C-alpha positions in Angstrom: -34.1 43.0 40.2 -31.1 45.4 40.1 -28.1 44.4 38.1 -25.0 43.3 40.0 -22.4 46.0 40.4 -19.5 46.0 37.8 -16.2 44.6 39.1 -13.8 47.5 39.9 -10.5 47.3 38.0 -7.1 49.1 38.5 -8.2 51.3 35.5 -11.2 52.6 37.6 -8.8 53.4 40.5 -6.4 55.1 38.1 -9.1 57.3 36.6 -10.4 58.2 40.1 -6.9 59.2 41.3 -5.8 60.6 37.9 -2.6 58.5 37.8 -1.5 55.7 35.6 -2.8 52.1 35.9 0.8 50.9 36.2 1.3 53.1 39.3 -1.9 51.7 40.8 -0.8 48.1 40.1 2.6 48.8 41.7 1.0 50.6 44.6 -1.3 47.7 45.3 1.7 45.3 45.3 3.6 47.6 47.8 6.3 48.1 45.2 9.3 50.2 46.5 9.3 52.4 43.4 6.0 54.1 44.5 6.2 56.7 47.2 4.5 56.1 50.5 1.8 58.8 50.0 0.7 57.6 46.6 0.7 54.0 47.9 -1.6 55.0 50.8 -4.0 56.9 48.4 -4.1 53.8 46.1 -4.8 51.4 48.9 -7.5 53.6 50.5 -9.2 54.2 47.1 -9.1 50.4 46.4 -10.8 49.7 49.7 -13.4 52.4 49.4 -14.3 51.5 45.8 -14.6 47.8 46.6 -11.6 46.6 44.5 -10.9 42.8 44.6 -7.4 41.6 43.6 -7.5 39.1 40.8 -5.5 36.4 42.4 -6.0 34.0 39.5 -4.5 36.3 37.0 -1.7 37.2 39.3 -1.1 33.6 40.1 -0.9 32.7 36.4 1.8 35.3 36.0 3.7 34.1 39.1 3.0 30.4 38.3 2.1 30.0 42.0 -1.4 29.7 43.5 -0.3 29.6 47.2 -2.9 27.0 47.6 -2.2 23.5 48.9 -4.6 20.6 48.3 -5.4 18.2 51.1 -7.2 14.9 50.4 -8.3 12.6 53.3 -10.4 9.5 53.5 -12.8 10.9 56.1 -13.1 14.0 58.3 -15.2 12.3 61.0 -12.5 11.4 63.6 -10.8 13.5 66.2 -7.5 12.0 65.0 -8.0 13.4 61.5 -9.0 16.8 62.9 -5.8 16.9 64.9 -3.8 16.1 61.7 -5.4 19.0 59.9 -4.7 21.4 62.7 -1.0 20.5 62.6 -1.0 20.9 58.8 -2.8 24.2 58.8 -0.4 25.7 61.5 2.7 24.9 59.3 1.1 26.1 56.0 -0.3 29.3 57.5 3.1 30.2 58.8 4.5 29.6 55.3 1.7 31.8 53.8 -0.2 28.9 52.0 -3.9 28.4 52.0 -5.4 25.0 52.5 -8.2 23.4 50.4 -9.6 20.3 52.0 -11.5 17.4 50.3 -12.6 14.0 51.6 -12.8 11.0 49.4 -15.2 9.2 51.8 -12.8 6.3 51.4 -13.8 5.8 47.8 -11.2 5.5 45.1 -13.6 6.9 42.4 -14.1 10.1 44.4 -10.4 10.3 45.2 -9.6 10.2 41.4 -12.2 13.0 40.8 -10.7 15.2 43.6 -7.2 14.7 42.4 -8.2 15.8 38.9 -10.0 18.9 40.3 -7.0 19.8 42.4 -4.7 19.4 39.4 -6.9 21.6 37.2 -7.1 24.2 39.9 -3.3 24.5 39.9 -2.6 23.7 43.5 1.1 24.3 44.4 1.4 21.0 46.3 -0.7 18.1 47.6 -1.0 16.3 50.9 -2.8 12.9 50.7 -4.0 10.2 53.0 -5.3 7.5 50.7 -8.8 6.1 50.6 -9.1 2.6 52.1 -9.7 1.0 48.7 -6.9 2.7 46.8 -4.6 0.0 45.5 -2.4 2.1 43.2 -1.7 5.8 42.9 -1.8 6.3 39.1 -4.2 9.2 39.4 -1.5 11.2 41.2 1.1 10.7 38.5 0.2 13.9 36.7 1.4 15.8 39.8 4.7 13.9 39.8 5.2 14.5 36.1 4.7 18.2 36.4 7.0 18.4 39.5 4.2 19.4 41.8 5.3 18.2 45.3 3.1 15.5 46.8 3.5 14.1 50.4 1.5 11.1 51.7 0.7 10.7 55.3 -0.9 8.0 57.5 -2.2 5.9 54.6 0.7 6.2 52.2 1.7 4.9 48.8 5.5 4.1 48.5 6.9 6.3 45.8 10.5 7.4 45.3 9.5 11.0 44.5 6.7 11.3 47.1 7.7 11.2 50.8 5.4 9.3 53.2 4.8 10.1 56.9 3.5 7.2 59.0 4.0 5.0 62.1 5.4 1.5 62.1 2.0 -0.1 61.7 3.3 -3.7 61.8 5.2 -3.1 65.0 2.2 -1.4 66.7 -0.2 -4.2 65.7 2.3 -6.8 66.9 2.3 -5.0 70.3 -1.5 -5.0 70.5 -1.7 -8.8 69.6 1.1 -9.6 72.1 -0.7 -7.7 74.8 -3.9 -9.8 74.2 -1.9 -13.0 74.2 -0.3 -12.0 77.5 -3.8 -11.5 79.0 -4.5 -15.1 78.2 -6.2 -14.8 74.8 -5.7 -17.8 72.4 -8.4 -17.3 69.8 -8.0 -13.7 68.6 -10.3 -12.3 65.9 -8.7 -9.7 63.7 -11.2 -7.1 62.2 -9.7 -5.5 59.1 -10.6 -3.6 55.9 -12.2 -5.2 52.8 -9.3 -4.1 50.8 -5.9 -4.4 52.4 -4.3 -0.9 52.0 -0.7 -0.7 53.0 -1.8 0.3 56.5 -4.3 -2.6 56.9 -1.8 -5.0 55.4 1.0 -3.9 57.8 -1.4 -4.3 60.8 -2.5 -7.7 59.6 1.2 -8.8 59.2 1.9 -7.6 62.8 -1.0 -9.6 64.1 0.0 -12.7 62.2 3.7 -12.4 63.3 2.7 -12.1 67.0 0.6 -15.3 66.7 3.6 -17.1 65.1 6.1 -16.0 67.8 3.8 -17.2 70.5 3.1 -20.6 68.8 -0.6 -19.8 68.2 -1.8 -21.3 64.9 -3.1 -18.7 62.4 -6.8 -19.3 61.7 -8.2 -17.7 58.6 -11.8 -17.9 59.8 -10.9 -15.5 62.6 -10.1 -12.6 60.1 -13.2 -10.5 59.5 -13.3 -8.0 56.6 -15.5 -4.9 57.0 -16.0 -1.3 56.1 -14.7 -0.4 59.6 -17.5 1.9 60.8 -19.3 1.6 64.2 -22.3 -0.3 62.5 -19.8 -2.6 60.8 -18.3 -3.3 64.2 -21.8 -4.3 65.5 -22.2 -6.6 62.5 -18.8 -8.2 63.2 -20.0 -8.8 66.8 -23.0 -10.7 65.4 -20.7 -12.9 63.4 -18.5 -13.5 66.5 -21.6 -14.4 68.6 -22.5 -17.0 66.0 -19.1 -18.7 65.9 -19.3 -22.3 67.2 -16.0 -21.9 69.0 -16.2 -18.4 70.3 -13.0 -16.3 70.4 -11.5 -14.8 73.6 -9.9 -11.7 72.1 -10.6 -9.1 69.3 -8.1 -6.7 67.6 -9.9 -4.2 65.3 -7.7 -2.0 63.1 -9.6 1.1 64.1 -11.5 2.4 67.2 -14.9 3.0 65.6 -15.1 -0.6 64.6 -13.8 -1.8 68.0 -16.4 0.3 69.8 -19.3 -0.9 67.7 -18.2 -4.5 68.3 -17.7 -3.9 72.1 -21.2 -2.3 72.6 -23.0 -5.0 70.6 -21.2 -7.8 72.5 -22.1 -6.2 75.9 -25.7 -5.8 74.7 -25.8 -9.5 74.2 -24.5 -10.3 77.7 -20.8 -10.9 76.9 -18.5 -9.8 79.7 -15.7 -7.5 78.5 -12.8 -8.3 79.1 -13.4 -11.5 81.1 -15.0 -13.5 78.2 -13.7 -11.4 75.3 -10.8 -8.9 75.5 -11.0 -6.1 72.9 -8.4 -3.6 71.5 -8.7 -1.0 68.7 -6.3 1.4 67.0 -5.9 5.3 66.7 -7.1 6.6 70.1 -10.2 8.4 68.7 -12.2 10.3 71.3 -14.8 7.5 71.4 -12.1 5.1 72.8 -12.0 6.9 76.2 -15.8 7.5 76.5 -17.0 4.0 75.9 -17.5 1.6 78.8 -15.2 -0.2 79.5 -12.5 2.2 78.2 -10.9 0.8 75.0 -7.3 -0.4 74.8 -5.8 1.3 71.6 -2.7 2.6 69.9 -2.1 6.3 70.2 0.0 8.4 67.9 -0.1 12.1 67.6 -2.1 13.3 64.7 -1.0 16.9 65.3 2.6 15.9 65.0 1.9 13.8 61.9 0.2 16.8 60.2 3.1 19.1 61.2 5.8 16.8 59.8 3.9 16.1 56.5 3.3 19.9 55.9 6.9 20.8 56.8 8.2 18.3 54.3 5.9 19.7 51.6 7.0 23.3 52.4 10.7 22.1 52.1 9.9 20.5 48.8 8.3 23.7 47.6 11.4 25.6 48.6 13.8 23.0 47.2 15.4 22.4 50.7 14.1 18.9 51.3 16.6 16.1 51.8 15.1 12.6 51.6 15.3 10.2 54.6 16.1 6.5 54.0 13.5 5.0 51.7 11.7 8.4 51.5 9.7 7.5 54.7 9.4 9.2 58.0 8.3 6.9 60.9 6.7 8.5 63.9 6.4 7.0 67.4 3.2 5.2 68.5 2.3 3.8 71.9 0.0 1.1 73.2 -2.6 2.6 75.7 -4.0 -0.2 77.9 -7.5 0.3 79.3 -10.1 -1.9 80.9 -11.5 -3.5 77.7 -8.5 -5.8 77.5 -7.0 -5.8 81.0 -7.6 -9.2 82.7 -4.4 -9.5 84.6 -3.9 -6.5 86.8 
């Protein structure tokens, strides 16, 4: 087996062109003190000889890596894909590269990723927390070092870390109110095992709507799951076995709502006549399923853009905090056939 070729250095280029290494270095950096012809020769030689710039060494000198870390719970939704497209557009324009990691909604994995991002000297961090993250201590090293951190979608309130989200309580209130106006009186709420700030806000919106419409809150109608499609199907089995069957379901994400809807239909339940269903997030699956799923839409692309823009401003020291360090984006209830009883 042949030995791998030796890494080409600026000294090899200097020897090849019979000039100083300092001139080569300045030529590669497009420094104005080097004349155009020499610059051209240096860059052509570098390319033909297979020279690779040592970004790490250069970054250590500049104390900048031009890399932004992105940590998300899961990459498996069209909503998250749209967020990343928005983030990438803003960061590319600002000449930053993006490194993406998913925690798979696991706090342990999120802690490991945060440590790796810190050790790899990212210039800034964008984070959507895992569902089971209850505190954000593992991000304190970034705060202490003054490395900008911006939360989005699933945020952790922090005076030094801005958060970009929607008004989850208000949106959940609107979903529940819609189901009540369709005649629902026993509304199941499917939520996460651990109530993250997002899940808690949506739960509070649900509870407040019941209160305002004089419907007693019933703890047995709140189901805790992992929120996947299969979890929705399991929740449907629980619902089918309830002695006093509910007439409405509000799941805090679309995957779970769709799993639930399909399982109920498989068992002969008429949707929405017997049970009206609504989800949240407007994932692609919400429009494909039969009947179409009522859900809450908010623009992932816009959320990504706003979060990335705040991070770039923090990196450039031009960011001015909004009230409470939070940015609230608009959301909208999209009513489809899964919940529409009264035309």
